[in-house]
C-alpha positions, 0 to 999 in steps of 0.5 A, spaced: 484 710 980 483 704 975 482 703 968 478 700 963 482 696 959 480 693 952 483 686 951 481 685 944 487 682 942 487 677 946 480 674 943 481 675 936 488 672 937 484 665 940 478 666 935 484 666 929 481 672 926 485 678 922 483 685 923 480 686 917 475 679 917 472 682 924 472 689 921 468 686 915 463 683 920 462 688 925 461 693 921 467 699 922 473 701 919 479 696 919 483 704 922 477 704 927 478 698 930 486 698 930 484 704 936 480 700 939 485 693 939 490 698 940 486 701 946 488 708 943 480 709 944 476 713 951 469 710 949 466 705 945 459 704 943 455 699 946 452 697 939 460 697 937 461 692 943 455 688 942 457 686 935 464 685 937 462 680 941 457 676 937 462 676 931 467 673 936 461 669 940 465 671 947 462 675 952 463 682 954 468 680 960 471 677 955 473 683 951 473 688 957 478 688 964 478 692 970 485 695 972 486 698 980 492 702 979 493 705 986 
C-alpha cells in the first residue's frame, strides 16, 4: 500500500521561509506546523493545506507526494 508524504520542508527551503514565519502567516502554531513539516501527522485540514499553498505560492502537488510502497 502506498502512502502520502508531506514535502513541506522542501518548499520552505525553496521559498526561504522559516517555520516561525510560515506558522504566523498560515495562522497555526509552530508546534503543529513542525509536526506537518516532519510528517508526524496522519491528517491535515484542507483549509490548512490551502493556506500553506497560498502563503508559499505553490500547488498542492508541490507539498504532497504519493509513494507507492509494495
